[in-house]
N, C-alpha and C positions, 0 to 999 in steps of 0.2 A: 603460531597461535593465531586464530581468527579474532576479529573484533568482538564477536559474540563470546568466545571463550575467554578473552581477556577481561571481560566484565564480570567473570565468575570467581575472582580471586578471593573474595571474602568468605568466611565460613557460613554455612547454612544450617547448622544444627542448633542455633540459638535464636532467640527472639531478636529481630533486627533493631538497630538504632535508626534514627531518622534518615541517615545517609545510605542505609542498606537497600538493596533492590526489593521491590514488593513482590516480584515474580522471578523465579529462577527455574530454568529447565536444564537438565544435564543428561546428555546422551539418550534422549527420548526416542524410542523406536516403536512403530506400529506396523505390523504385518498382517494383512488379511489372508485367510485360508484360500488356497488355490491361485494366488497372485504371486508372480515371480519376484516382483520388485516391491519393497516396503512402501507403504503410503507415507510414512514418516521415517526418515533414516538418520539416526544419530544427531538429533537437533539439540543444540545447546545455545541458550540466549538468556538475557536478563532484562528486566524493565524496572526503571526507577519510579518512585511514587509521583503521581501527578502527570506522568508522561502518557502520550498517545502513541501506540505502536501500530503500524499497519503491516499485516501479512499480505504481501503482494505477489501475485503469480498467475499464470494461465489456468484455465479449467483443468482439473484433474492433477494438479501439482502437489496436493496434500495440505493446503492451507486451512481448509475447513476441518479436516480430520485433526490437525494440530489444535485448532480452536476447541473442538469438542473434547479432546484429551484434557485441555486446561480446565474446561467446564466440568469434567467428570462424566460426560455422556459416553465417552470411549475410554477403554483401558489400554495403556501402553504395555507392550511385552517386556520392555527394558527401559531403564532410565529413572530419574528422580524429578519430582516436581515440588517446589516449595512456594507457598504464598505467605507473605509476611513472616518468613523464616520458619514456618511450620510445614512439616512434610505432609503433602496432600495426595501423593501418588495413588493411593488406594481408597481414599475417602469418597463417599457418595457426593453428588452435586450439591445437595442441600446443606452439606457440612463444610463447604468451601468458602462461603462468604462472597460468592460471585454472582453478578447480575448478567442476564442474557437478553439480547435483542435479536430476534430471529429474522430471517429474510422476509417472511410473510407476516411479520409482526405478532401473529398468534394472539390476537385480541379476542375477547369474548363478545360476540355480537349482541347477546341479550342483556349485557351489563352496560351501565352508563360509563362515561369516561372516568368519573370519580371512583366507581366501583372496580373498574379495570385496574386503576392505579393502586387502589387499596388492596387488591388481591396479592400484590407483591409484598405486602407487609405480613410478617409472621405473627402468630399469636392465637390464643384460644378464641372460639366464637363467643364465649361468655366473658366479655371484657367488662371491666368496671366503667363507670361513666367517665372518669378521668382518662382512662386508657382510650376510650372511644374519641374523646376530645383531642388527645394527642395524635391519634391516627388521622382524624379529619384535618388537623392543623398541618401534619406532614404531607398529606395528599394535596392540600391547597398550596403548600410551599413548593412542591416539585412541579405542579401544574403552572404556577407562576414562573418558575425557572424556565420551562419550555414554552412559555407564551400562550398557554391554554387555560388561564385562570377563569375565563368567562364561558368555558365550554364543558364544565363538569357534569351538567345534566343532560348533555347530548349523548347519542349513541354512535359507535364507530362508523356505521354506514352513512351517518349524516355529515361526516367530515371528509376532507380531501385526503389523498394518499400521503401528502407531506405531513398533515396534522395527525394522521394515524401513526406515522413513524414516530412523531414526538410523544404520542401517548405511550407507545411501547418503550421509548427511552425513559419517560417519567416513571413507568412501572418498574423498570430495572433500577432506577436511581433511588426509588422510595426507601428501601431498607438501608441505604448508605453502604453499599457493598465495598469490599476492598478493591474489587476489580470489576469492570463492565466489559463484556464481550459482545461485539457486534458483527454478525455474519451477513455481509453484503446488504446492509440495511437500506441502501438507496437504489438497489438494482431494479426495483419494480416501478420506479418513478420516471416521469418523462424528463427530457434533458434539462429544460429550463428550471423545473422544480429541484432537480438534483443539484444543479449548479448553486442555487440559492441555499439549499439545505447543507451543503458542505460547510459553509462558514458558520451557519447556525449550530450545526452539530459540534464543531470545534469550540465555539463560544460557550455553549452549554456545558460541555465537559470541563473546560478551563474554569468557568465561573464556579462550578461545583467542586473544583479541585479533585476531579475523578480520574483515576488511572484507567486506561481503556486499551483494548486491542480491537482493531478494525480489520476484518477480512475483506479484500476487494481484488478485482482483476483490472480495475481502472487506474491507470498510471497517474493521471491528473488528480484523481480523488486522493490517492495515497500521498502524493507530493504536497497537496494543499492542506490536508487535514492532520497528518501525522508529524510527531516530533522525531520519530525514528522509523525506519522501514527495514523489514526483513524480506528480501526477495527470495521466493521459494521456487525451486526447480527440482522436479522428480523427488519430492520428499525431503530435500536438503536445503539448508540456508545457503544460497549462493553468495549473498552479500548482506551485511547488517550494518547500518549506519544512519547518519543524518540524511534527509532528503537531498540537500545540496551536494553532499559528498557522493551519493549514489548517482545523481544525474551528471555531475561534472567529472567524476572519476570512477566510472563503472569498473568493477573488478574482473569482469569476464565479457566475452563476446555475447553471451546470452543476456546478461544484464544490460549491456549497451543497446542491444537490439530491442529488448522488451520494454525497457523503461524510457529510453530516449527516442525510439523509432527512427534511428539515424540511418544514413547512407553508409555503405561499405565499399571501398575500392581496393582492388589488388595493389599492393605496394611492394617495391623492391628497394632494399637498403643499398645506398650508394656511398654513404659515409657513416660515421658513428651514429648520428642522429638525423641524417638526411635520407628521406624516403621518396622514391619516384613513383608517381601514379600517371594514369593517362591524361590527367588534367594539369600535371606539373609536378615539381619537386617541392617538398615541404619539410621543415624541421618537425620532428615528432617524438613523442615519448612512447616507450614500449611497455606493453602489459602482457603478462602470461609467459608460459613456458613453451619452448620449441616443441612442436608436434612432429612426429616422425614422418607424417605425410607431407609436410611443408619443408622447404629449404630453410636453414637458419636465417637467411637474409631476405625472406619474403614473409608477407603477412597481409592483414587487412586494415586499412586506415578508416577510422570512424569519422564521418563528417555529419554533424547534426544539421538538420534542415535549415535552422536559423543561421548557421555559420557558412552556408554556401552563398557566395556573392556572384551575381550575374551582371555583366556589362555588355550592352549591345555592341557587337563587333563583327563585321562581315568576314573576317578571317579567324573567327573564334573557334572554340573546340566543342561547342554544344548547340543544340537546336531546341527552341521552346516548342514542345509538342502539345502541351495543355496548360491551361491556367484556371484555377479555381478560386472564387471569391470567398474568403472566410471572415469577412467583416473588416477587421483592422488590417488584414494582410491578404496577400495572394499566395497560394501554393502552386508552384510551377513544377511540371514534369519536363525534365531536360533529357533529350536523347544524346548519347555519346557515340563517337565513331566506332567503338567496339560493339555497338548494339545494345549496350547496357543503358541504364538511365539513373538520374539523380532527382531527388525531390528537394525543392528549395522554398523557403518562406521569406517574403520580402514585403515591406510596407506598400499599401495601395497607392501611395504617392509616387512610387517608382514603377508603375505598371509597364510591362513589356508585352507587346502583342504576340499571339501565337504565330509561329512560323519564323520568328526572329532568330538569326544566328547570334550567339552570345559567347563571350569569354567567361569561362567558369573558373573561379578561384575560391580561396578560403579566407575568411575573416582573420585578422591578425591575432592569432593565438596559436598555441602548440597543439596540434591534433594528437590523437591517440592511435597507436597501431597495436593490433592484437596478433600475436604469433602463436596462439593456440586455437583449437577448433571449437571451443565451447561458446 
């Protein structure tokens, strides 16, 4: 049983107690006509109230399709979807109590910030005076929450991209939905703004006690914003868990490569937990099942860039071919005798010149060996 499936043990046909998941998916499938592989393939997962879940994966993996199924913009061919214990599989978007922040924000250019946010509030146009006052109070409340309380009379084009993103978030939060869905909300922003807004987004969601799902292909964004991450590959949940768990103990070769952007070295088993690579022998833990194309005693050892240690040594096993300055650290490209290469990150205080022969080793921890092909 997967982590995602293990979280689905409680019944879903009743109104949940405070400890029940706010969202549950069971065996959700989405198949587009004329396409051989399903966009979403038998996905089961759950999300607790107040948590932020990131759907992380490369382009075309099915993460946005899954988000749209949750929102009600796409219909699944199979499976069940529950929000707050209520079956929502066939209900239209407006009946699900879900807020949505689109990639392009979808703001109305002819409306002020206040009116854009008020648009997210339901109700008749013929409101009583008290109802109008309550609406104005709620609009100001969410604008204050996102730090735009002094910009209500502005128009979207008069604000920056980061401020427009916060308008879209305020509009989604205004009706106090059970769940807020965010589809790549920071992908249109430049790097510096995106870095700052990651923390702002998490702070706003936590301060408002909002449950949210964030779709992204950015590993750092997912790791820094989310409480839990579902790594999506070819329409399936490859791994579901806490950010630290996914980074430190990836469940497959794909997760290890996509999330950690690690190095991989061919490894041969010499003892029960001793594996030999071209840079030396290391104690390692094994992940995965034996693949028929590989011998049972061979696999790939994962070495994260920050775990590779370089020591200048004329008789070493690597050559510094390139060095990139990343601010607090350098990233080195190390050539190996086999013709392969490793990437290593080290503090700028330990700068090693290009062309230096180095001894390549591994930080003192237990590396991970994958003996499957995923």
